[in-house]
Every structure is written in C-alpha cells, then in structure tokens.
N, C-alpha and C positions, 0 to 999 in steps of 0.2 A: 531865251525862254525855257522853263523848265519842262519836263514831261508831264507832271501834273498838271501845269498851266495849260500846256497844250492840249491835254485830254479834256481839261474843263471847258477851253473854248470850243473845241471839236463838239462836245455834247449839246452845248448852247446853241451852236450852229446847226446841229442835226435837229433840235427841237424847234428851232425859230427859223422860219424860211427868209426872214429879213436879214439875218447876218450872213456874212460870206463864210464859207467852209474854212475851216481851219485844221491843221494837222494834215497827216499823210493820206494819200488817195482811198487808202482802204478803211480810214477810219468809220466812215458812212455805213460801210458794209458791218464792221464789228458793232457799231451802236444799233443797226437793224438787228441782228442777231440777239444781242442783249435785251433790247426792247421786247422782241418777241418772246423770248425766253421768260422775261419777268411777267409778260401777260399771260403767258402759257401756265406758269406757276400761281399765279392769282386766279385764273379761271379754273384750274384743276382744284385747288383748294375750294373754291366756291363750289363746283359741281359735287365734289365729294361730300361737302358738308350738307348740300340739298338733297343727296340721295344716300345718306347714311343709313337710312331704315331699309333700304333694298338692297342690301349687299355691297354698298359702295364704299365700305370699310376695309375691304380686301387689298391687299397690295398690288395685285396684278390688275385690279380694276383702275388703280391710281395710275399706274404705268400706261395703261391703255388710253385712259383720258387724257393724261399729258401728251401722249403722242398724237392724238387726235387733234387736241387744241394747238400744238405746235405747227402741225401741217397748215391749220387754218390761218393762224397767224403769220406764217411764211408767205402762204399764198396772197393773204391780203396785203401785207406789207410790200412785198416785191411787185406786185401788180400796180400798187400805188405810186411806186417810184419810177 
C-alpha cells in the first residue's frame, strides 16, 4: 500500500464513522488539525467579507479573527472526539 493510498483511506475513515481507521495512530489527530484549519480559514474569509465595511480589511483583524475561530474549532472538534 502506497503512502497516498494510506492517506486516502485514512481520510475516508476519518470522515465516515462506518469505515475502520486506516493508517498510523496519529493520522486521526492530523486530520482533525487539517479539518479545523480548513474550517477556520473558511470562516475567517466569511467573517472578514461580512465585516469589510467596519475595519475588517486590516491584516491584524484577519489574524485575530483566524485565531479566535481556530480556538473554537479545536475546542469543538476535540470535545466531540
């Protein structure tokens, strides 16, 4: 089994509770971090776009918003596992 195939099976197992986990023991932790970061980036872009008229276009505001969303995503995902 190649590394790409192992990662693909591990990702499918992470998204579906029906499949058995594949890959190393730390793969689910890595997928949790990747998924949380993806959600944080998406919600940061959405939040900045919705608050663009109120000073949301400043770079420090982006970083603060991203940090806040990352903390929420981690707390939510690690609490669910």
